[in-house]
C-alpha positions in Angstrom: -5.8 7.6 -8.7 -8.0 5.2 -10.7 -8.4 7.4 -13.7 -6.3 6.9 -16.8 -5.7 10.6 -17.5 -2.8 12.2 -15.8 -3.4 14.2 -12.7 -2.1 17.8 -12.3 0.7 18.6 -9.9 -1.9 20.3 -7.6 -4.0 17.1 -7.5 -0.9 15.0 -6.6 0.2 17.5 -4.0 -3.0 16.7 -2.0 -1.4 13.2 -1.4 1.6 14.6 0.4 1.6 13.3 4.0 -0.5 10.3 3.2 0.7 6.9 4.2 0.5 4.2 1.6 1.4 0.5 1.1 3.6 -0.3 -1.9 5.8 -3.3 -2.7 5.0 -4.8 0.7 6.2 -1.8 2.7 4.6 1.2 4.3 5.6 4.6 2.9 4.7 8.2 3.3 4.3 10.5 0.3 6.8 13.4 1.1 7.0 15.3 -2.2 5.8 15.7 -5.8 8.4 16.3 -8.5 6.6 18.5 -10.9 9.0 18.3 -13.9 9.1 14.5 -13.8 5.5 14.2 -12.5 6.7 11.7 -9.8 5.8 10.9 -6.2 8.6 10.7 -3.7 8.0 8.0 -1.1 9.8 7.7 2.2 9.8 4.4 4.1 7.4 4.4 7.1 8.6 1.1 8.5 12.0 -0.4 9.1 13.3 -0.1 5.5 16.6 1.8 5.7 19.6 2.6 3.7 23.1 3.1 5.1 24.8 6.5 4.5 28.6 6.3 4.2 31.3 8.9 4.3 33.7 9.6 1.5 35.8 6.7 2.6 32.9 4.2 2.2 32.6 3.8 6.0 29.0 3.6 7.3 28.0 6.7 9.2 24.3 6.4 9.9 21.1 4.8 8.6 18.4 6.8 6.8 14.8 5.8 5.8 14.6 4.4 2.3 13.4 6.8 -0.3 12.1 6.0 -3.7 10.5 7.9 -6.7 7.4 6.6 -8.4 6.6 8.1 -11.8 3.0 8.9 -12.4 3.2 8.8 -16.2 3.6 5.4 -17.8 7.3 5.0 -18.9 6.2 2.7 -21.7 3.5 4.9 -23.2 0.7 7.3 -22.5 -1.5 7.6 -19.5 -0.9 6.5 -15.9 1.9 4.2 -14.8 0.3 0.9 -14.1 2.5 0.6 -10.9 0.1 3.2 -9.3 -2.4 0.4 -9.1 -0.2 -1.2 -6.5 -0.3 1.9 -4.3 -2.8 1.4 -1.5 -3.7 4.6 0.5 -3.7 3.8 4.2 -4.4 7.2 5.8 -5.0 10.9 5.1 -2.2 13.3 6.2 -3.8 14.2 9.6 -5.1 10.7 10.4 -3.2 8.1 12.4 -3.3 4.6 11.0 
């Protein structure tokens, strides 16, 4: 992902299943949002969020999920945050 031109959705989909390091945590790319041109990352370590019921009571913990835009929100080209994304493994490889 070092190029400055925007990748296609098909190119991004090749990264689904890969493990990456971003913001000091391990993540797995689980989805590509085509309309937003974003990667969906799911925590692959102990990062969790608490799911609560309608009364605000904690019910269970879920892996942290975040979305990383591919397009630079401040202008044209790639989001500079993608430079912080280190690919650790291919989808079928263990770490």
